[in-house]
N, CA, C and O atoms as a GROMACS GRO file, in nm:
protein
  360
    1MET      N    1   8.218   7.136   8.822
    1MET     CA    2   8.274   7.150   8.954
    1MET      C    3   8.171   7.098   9.054
    1MET      O    4   8.056   7.142   9.054
    2ASP      N    5   8.212   7.004   9.140
    2ASP     CA    6   8.118   6.949   9.238
    2ASP      C    7   8.108   7.042   9.359
    2ASP      O    8   8.183   7.139   9.372
    3GLU      N    9   8.014   7.011   9.447
    3GLU     CA   10   7.988   7.097   9.564
    3GLU      C   11   8.108   7.104   9.658
    3GLU      O   12   8.134   7.209   9.716
    4GLN      N   13   8.178   6.994   9.672
    4GLN     CA   14   8.294   6.992   9.762
    4GLN      C   15   8.404   7.085   9.711
    4GLN      O   16   8.464   7.158   9.789
    5GLU      N   17   8.431   7.082   9.581
    5GLU     CA   18   8.531   7.171   9.522
    5GLU      C   19   8.488   7.317   9.534
    5GLU      O   20   8.570   7.404   9.564
    6LEU      N   21   8.361   7.344   9.512
    6LEU     CA   22   8.308   7.480   9.525
    6LEU      C   23   8.322   7.530   9.669
    6LEU      O   24   8.362   7.644   9.691
    7ALA      N   25   8.291   7.445   9.766
    7ALA     CA   26   8.304   7.483   9.907
    7ALA      C   27   8.450   7.511   9.942
    7ALA      O   28   8.479   7.604  10.017
    8ARG      N   29   8.542   7.430   9.888
    8ARG     CA   30   8.684   7.450   9.913
    8ARG      C   31   8.731   7.584   9.857
    8ARG      O   32   8.806   7.656   9.922
    9ARG      N   33   8.686   7.616   9.736
    9ARG     CA   34   8.725   7.743   9.675
    9ARG      C   35   8.668   7.862   9.752
    9ARG      O   36   8.736   7.963   9.770
   10ILE      N   37   8.544   7.851   9.796
   10ILE     CA   38   8.482   7.960   9.873
   10ILE      C   39   8.559   7.981  10.003
   10ILE      O   40   8.585   8.094  10.042
   11THR      N   41   8.594   7.872  10.070
   11THR     CA   42   8.671   7.881  10.194
   11THR      C   43   8.807   7.945  10.169
   11THR      O   44   8.852   8.029  10.247
   12SER      N   45   8.872   7.906  10.059
   12SER     CA   46   9.001   7.963  10.025
   12SER      C   47   8.990   8.113   9.998
   12SER      O   48   9.074   8.190  10.043
   13LEU      N   49   8.887   8.154   9.925
   13LEU     CA   50   8.867   8.296   9.896
   13LEU      C   51   8.838   8.374  10.024
   13LEU      O   52   8.885   8.487  10.041
   14GLY      N   53   8.761   8.315  10.115
   14GLY     CA   54   8.733   8.380  10.243
   14GLY      C   55   8.860   8.402  10.323
   14GLY      O   56   8.878   8.507  10.384
   15ALA      N   57   8.947   8.302  10.323
   15ALA     CA   58   9.074   8.313  10.396
   15ALA      C   59   9.162   8.421  10.334
   15ALA      O   60   9.227   8.497  10.405
   16ARG      N   61   9.163   8.428  10.201
   16ARG     CA   62   9.241   8.532  10.134
   16ARG      C   63   9.189   8.671  10.170
   16ARG      O   64   9.267   8.762  10.197
   17MET      N   65   9.058   8.686  10.170
   17MET     CA   66   8.999   8.816  10.204
   17MET      C   67   9.035   8.856  10.346
   17MET      O   68   9.065   8.972  10.372
   18ASN      N   69   9.031   8.760  10.437
   18ASN     CA   70   9.067   8.788  10.576
   18ASN      C   71   9.212   8.834  10.587
   18ASN      O   72   9.243   8.928  10.661
   19ARG      N   73   9.303   8.768  10.512
   19ARG     CA   74   9.445   8.809  10.514
   19ARG      C   75   9.461   8.949  10.456
   19ARG      O   76   9.539   9.029  10.508
   20MET      N   77   9.389   8.978  10.349
   20MET     CA   78   9.398   9.111  10.289
   20MET      C   79   9.345   9.218  10.384
   20MET      O   80   9.403   9.326  10.394
   21GLU      N   81   9.235   9.190  10.453
   21GLU     CA   82   9.181   9.286  10.549
   21GLU      C   83   9.279   9.310  10.663
   21GLU      O   84   9.296   9.423  10.708
   22THR      N   85   9.343   9.204  10.709
   22THR     CA   86   9.442   9.217  10.816
   22THR      C   87   9.560   9.302  10.771
   22THR      O   88   9.607   9.388  10.845
   23MET      N   89   9.608   9.278  10.648
   23MET     CA   90   9.719   9.358  10.597
   23MET      C   91   9.678   9.504  10.582
   23MET      O   92   9.757   9.593  10.613
   24MET      N   93   9.557   9.529  10.535
   24MET     CA   94   9.510   9.666  10.519
   24MET      C   95   9.503   9.736  10.655
   24MET      O   96   9.540   9.853  10.666
   25GLN      N   97   9.456   9.667  10.756
   25GLN     CA   98   9.450   9.725  10.890
   25GLN      C   99   9.590   9.760  10.939
   25GLN      O  100   9.610   9.865  11.000
   26GLU      N  101   9.688   9.673  10.913
   26GLU     CA  102   9.826   9.699  10.954
   26GLU      C  103   9.881   9.822  10.881
   26GLU      O  104   9.952   9.903  10.941
   27VAL      N  105   9.849   9.836  10.754
   27VAL     CA  106   9.894   9.952  10.678
   27VAL      C  107   9.832  10.079  10.734
   27VAL      O  108   9.900  10.179  10.753
   28LEU      N  109   9.702  10.075  10.762
   28LEU     CA  110   9.634  10.192  10.817
   28LEU      C  111   9.691  10.231  10.952
   28LEU      O  112   9.709  10.349  10.981
   29ILE      N  113   9.720  10.133  11.034
   29ILE     CA  114   9.779  10.161  11.165
   29ILE      C  115   9.917  10.221  11.146
   29ILE      O  116   9.954  10.316  11.215
   30HIS      N  117   9.995  10.165  11.054
   30HIS     CA  118  10.129  10.217  11.027
   30HIS      C  119  10.124  10.363  10.981
   30HIS      O  120  10.210  10.443  11.016
   31LEU      N  121  10.024  10.397  10.902
   31LEU     CA  122  10.009  10.533  10.853
   31LEU      C  123   9.947  10.626  10.956
   31LEU      O  124   9.941  10.748  10.935
   32GLY      N  125   9.900  10.570  11.066
   32GLY     CA  126   9.839  10.652  11.170
   32GLY      C  127   9.693  10.682  11.145
   32GLY      O  128   9.638  10.778  11.200
   33ILE      N  129   9.630  10.602  11.062
   33ILE     CA  130   9.489  10.622  11.033
   33ILE      C  131   9.409  10.524  11.117
   33ILE      O  132   9.427  10.402  11.107
   34HIS      N  133   9.321  10.577  11.199
   34HIS     CA  134   9.237  10.492  11.283
   34HIS      C  135   9.115  10.451  11.203
   34HIS      O  136   9.056  10.533  11.132
   35THR      N  137   9.078  10.326  11.213
   35THR     CA  138   8.965  10.279  11.136
   35THR      C  139   8.833  10.310  11.204
   35THR      O  140   8.728  10.307  11.140
   36ARG      N  141   8.835  10.339  11.332
   36ARG     CA  142   8.714  10.376  11.406
   36ARG      C  143   8.738  10.512  11.470
   36ARG      O  144   8.845  10.537  11.526
   37GLY      N  145   8.641  10.599  11.463
   37GLY     CA  146   8.656  10.730  11.526
   37GLY      C  147   8.735  10.824  11.438
   37GLY      O  148   8.727  10.818  11.315
   38THR      N  149   8.811  10.912  11.501
   38THR     CA  150   8.884  11.013  11.426
   38THR      C  151   9.014  10.955  11.373
   38THR      O  152   9.068  10.860  11.429
   39SER      N  153   9.062  11.013  11.266
   39SER     CA  154   9.187  10.964  11.208
   39SER      C  155   9.301  11.057  11.245
   39SER      O  156   9.280  11.176  11.266
   40GLY      N  157   9.420  11.002  11.254
   40GLY     CA  158   9.537  11.079  11.289
   40GLY      C  159   9.583  11.170  11.176
   40GLY      O  160   9.633  11.279  11.201
   41ILE      N  161   9.565  11.124  11.051
   41ILE     CA  162   9.602  11.204  10.936
   41ILE      C  163   9.495  11.192  10.830
   41ILE      O  164   9.411  11.102  10.835
   42ASN      N  165   9.497  11.282  10.737
   42ASN     CA  166   9.402  11.279  10.627
   42ASN      C  167   9.454  11.182  10.521
   42ASN      O  168   9.560  11.207  10.463
   43PRO      N  169   9.384  11.072  10.494
   43PRO     CA  170   9.436  10.973  10.398
   43PRO      C  171   9.448  11.031  10.258
   43PRO      O  172   9.529  10.983  10.179
   44VAL      N  173   9.370  11.132  10.225
   44VAL     CA  174   9.378  11.192  10.092
   44VAL      C  175   9.507  11.271  10.079
   44VAL      O  176   9.559  11.286   9.968
   45ALA      N  177   9.560  11.322  10.190
   45ALA     CA  178   9.682  11.402  10.188
   45ALA      C  179   9.807  11.317  10.171
   45ALA      O  180   9.915  11.371  10.144
   46VAL      N  181   9.796  11.186  10.185
   46VAL     CA  182   9.910  11.098  10.170
   46VAL      C  183   9.918  11.053  10.025
   46VAL      O  184   9.833  10.976   9.980
   47PRO      N  185  10.018  11.101   9.951
   47PRO     CA  186  10.025  11.063   9.810
   47PRO      C  187  10.064  10.916   9.796
   47PRO      O  188  10.149  10.868   9.871
   48PRO      N  189  10.004  10.846   9.702
   48PRO     CA  190  10.041  10.706   9.682
   48PRO      C  191  10.181  10.697   9.624
   48PRO      O  192  10.219  10.778   9.539
   49GLU      N  193  10.256  10.600   9.669
   49GLU     CA  194  10.391  10.581   9.617
   49GLU      C  195  10.383  10.504   9.486
   49GLU      O  196  10.308  10.408   9.473
   50GLU      N  197  10.463  10.547   9.390
   50GLU     CA  198  10.465  10.481   9.261
   50GLU      C  199  10.567  10.367   9.266
   50GLU      O  200  10.679  10.385   9.313
   51ARG      N  201  10.527  10.252   9.215
   51ARG     CA  202  10.619  10.139   9.209
   51ARG      C  203  10.735  10.174   9.116
   51ARG      O  204  10.713  10.242   9.015
   52PRO      N  205  10.855  10.129   9.146
   52PRO     CA  206  10.971  10.163   9.061
   52PRO      C  207  10.953  10.118   8.917
   52PRO      O  208  10.998  10.186   8.825
   53GLU      N  209  10.886  10.004   8.895
   53GLU     CA  210  10.866   9.955   8.759
   53GLU      C  211  10.779  10.051   8.678
   53GLU      O  212  10.805  10.076   8.561
   54ILE      N  213  10.676  10.104   8.745
   54ILE     CA  214  10.587  10.198   8.678
   54ILE      C  215  10.662  10.328   8.650
   54ILE      O  216  10.644  10.388   8.544
   55GLY      N  217  10.745  10.370   8.743
   55GLY     CA  218  10.827  10.488   8.722
   55GLY      C  219  10.921  10.472   8.604
   55GLY      O  220  10.943  10.567   8.529
   56ALA      N  221  10.975  10.352   8.587
   56ALA     CA  222  11.065  10.325   8.474
   56ALA      C  223  10.990  10.335   8.342
   56ALA      O  224  11.042  10.388   8.244
   57ILE      N  225  10.866  10.285   8.340
   57ILE     CA  226  10.785  10.296   8.219
   57ILE      C  227  10.756  10.443   8.190
   57ILE      O  228  10.767  10.488   8.076
   58ARG      N  229  10.719  10.517   8.293
   58ARG     CA  230  10.689  10.659   8.277
   58ARG      C  231  10.811  10.735   8.223
   58ARG      O  232  10.799  10.817   8.132
   59GLU      N  233  10.929  10.706   8.280
   59GLU     CA  234  11.051  10.773   8.236
   59GLU      C  235  11.082  10.740   8.090
   59GLU      O  236  11.122  10.828   8.013
   60ALA      N  237  11.064  10.614   8.053
   60ALA     CA  238  11.089  10.575   7.914
   60ALA      C  239  10.994  10.648   7.819
   60ALA      O  240  11.036  10.694   7.713
   61LEU      N  241  10.869  10.660   7.858
   61LEU     CA  242  10.773  10.731   7.774
   61LEU      C  243  10.807  10.879   7.764
   61LEU      O  244  10.802  10.938   7.656
   62LEU      N  245  10.843  10.940   7.877
   62LEU     CA  246  10.875  11.082   7.878
   62LEU      C  247  11.000  11.114   7.796
   62LEU      O  248  11.012  11.222   7.738
   63SER      N  249  11.094  11.019   7.792
   63SER     CA  250  11.216  11.041   7.715
   63SER      C  251  11.199  11.003   7.568
   63SER      O  252  11.291  11.019   7.488
   64GLY      N  253  11.080  10.953   7.532
   64GLY     CA  254  11.053  10.918   7.393
   64GLY      C  255  11.095  10.778   7.354
   64GLY      O  256  11.091  10.743   7.236
   65ASP      N  257  11.137  10.696   7.450
   65ASP     CA  258  11.182  10.560   7.423
   65ASP      C  259  11.063  10.464   7.433
   65ASP      O  260  11.047  10.393   7.532
   66LYS      N  261  10.982  10.465   7.329
   66LYS     CA  262  10.858  10.385   7.330
   66LYS      C  263  10.886  10.235   7.337
   66LYS      O  264  10.814  10.161   7.404
   67MET      N  265  10.990  10.191   7.267
   67MET     CA  266  11.022  10.048   7.264
   67MET      C  267  11.055   9.996   7.404
   67MET      O  268  11.007   9.890   7.444
   68THR      N  269  11.135  10.070   7.478
   68THR     CA  270  11.168  10.029   7.614
   68THR      C  271  11.044  10.028   7.702
   68THR      O  272  11.026   9.936   7.783
   69ALA      N  273  10.959  10.128   7.686
   69ALA     CA  274  10.836  10.135   7.766
   69ALA      C  275  10.749  10.012   7.740
   69ALA      O  276  10.695   9.952   7.833
   70VAL      N  277  10.735   9.975   7.614
   70VAL     CA  278  10.654   9.858   7.578
   70VAL      C  279  10.716   9.731   7.635
   70VAL      O  280  10.645   9.646   7.688
   71LYS      N  281  10.848   9.718   7.623
   71LYS     CA  282  10.917   9.598   7.676
   71LYS      C  283  10.899   9.588   7.828
   71LYS      O  284  10.870   9.481   7.880
   72LEU      N  285  10.914   9.701   7.897
   72LEU     CA  286  10.896   9.700   8.043
   72LEU      C  287  10.753   9.662   8.079
   72LEU      O  288  10.730   9.581   8.168
   73TYR      N  289  10.657   9.722   8.010
   73TYR     CA  290  10.516   9.694   8.038
   73TYR      C  291  10.487   9.545   8.019
   73TYR      O  292  10.422   9.483   8.103
   74ARG      N  293  10.535   9.489   7.909
   74ARG     CA  294  10.512   9.347   7.882
   74ARG      C  295  10.576   9.258   7.986
   74ARG      O  296  10.518   9.158   8.028
   75SER      N  297  10.698   9.294   8.031
   75SER     CA  298  10.767   9.211   8.129
   75SER      C  299  10.699   9.218   8.266
   75SER      O  300  10.699   9.119   8.340
   76ILE      N  301  10.642   9.333   8.300
   76ILE     CA  302  10.577   9.349   8.430
   76ILE      C  303  10.442   9.279   8.431
   76ILE      O  304  10.411   9.206   8.525
   77TYR      N  305  10.363   9.302   8.326
   77TYR     CA  306  10.225   9.252   8.327
   77TYR      C  307  10.204   9.123   8.249
   77TYR      O  308  10.096   9.064   8.256
   78GLY      N  309  10.304   9.078   8.176
   78GLY     CA  310  10.293   8.953   8.103
   78GLY      C  311  10.184   8.955   7.996
   78GLY      O  312  10.111   8.858   7.980
   79VAL      N  313  10.175   9.066   7.923
   79VAL     CA  314  10.071   9.080   7.822
   79VAL      C  315  10.132   9.073   7.683
   79VAL      O  316  10.254   9.074   7.667
   80SER      N  317  10.045   9.065   7.582
   80SER     CA  318  10.092   9.061   7.444
   80SER      C  319  10.137   9.199   7.399
   80SER      O  320  10.116   9.299   7.468
   81MET      N  321  10.201   9.203   7.283
   81MET     CA  322  10.246   9.330   7.228
   81MET      C  323  10.128   9.424   7.205
   81MET      O  324  10.136   9.542   7.238
   82LYS      N  325  10.019   9.370   7.149
   82LYS     CA  326   9.901   9.453   7.122
   82LYS      C  327   9.844   9.510   7.251
   82LYS      O  328   9.808   9.628   7.257
   83GLU      N  329   9.834   9.427   7.355
   83GLU     CA  330   9.781   9.474   7.483
   83GLU      C  331   9.869   9.583   7.543
   83GLU      O  332   9.818   9.681   7.598
   84ALA      N  333  10.000   9.566   7.532
   84ALA     CA  334  10.092   9.667   7.585
   84ALA      C  335  10.078   9.797   7.506
   84ALA      O  336  10.074   9.905   7.565
   85LEU      N  337  10.071   9.787   7.375
   85LEU     CA  338  10.055   9.906   7.292
   85LEU      C  339   9.923   9.977   7.322
   85LEU      O  340   9.918  10.099   7.331
   86ASP      N  341   9.818   9.898   7.338
   86ASP     CA  342   9.686   9.957   7.371
   86ASP      C  343   9.691  10.026   7.507
   86ASP      O  344   9.636  10.136   7.523
   87ALA      N  345   9.756   9.964   7.603
   87ALA     CA  346   9.762  10.020   7.737
   87ALA      C  347   9.843  10.149   7.738
   87ALA      O  348   9.814  10.241   7.816
   88LEU      N  349   9.944  10.156   7.654
   88LEU     CA  350  10.029  10.275   7.650
   88LEU      C  351   9.982  10.373   7.542
   88LEU      O  352  10.050  10.472   7.514
   89ASP      N  353   9.867  10.345   7.482
   89ASP     CA  354   9.802  10.433   7.383
   89ASP      C  355   9.885  10.455   7.259
   89ASP      O  356   9.907  10.570   7.219
   90TYR      N  357   9.931  10.348   7.195
   90TYR     CA  358  10.004  10.361   7.068
   90TYR      C  359   9.926  10.294   6.960
   90TYR      O  360   9.970  10.293   6.845
   0.00000   0.00000   0.00000
């Protein structure tokens, strides 16, 4: 990789980080959490929302449907059968 390509990638990563920081600030403002000074709510008291896909995997596991859980995991994360089984502890 030459210096020009490296500089382009670094610039691209910097821009991505800036966009992520901006989005995080918007989320914090939406939740009423001030980034400077006192906060409007306790961020620990706000439970994280579970993505529906993860909930579907959890439900499949709880109902004993291991095959469905593995299929869902593979479709969401694009991993191999072994990786899905390892992740779901089988």
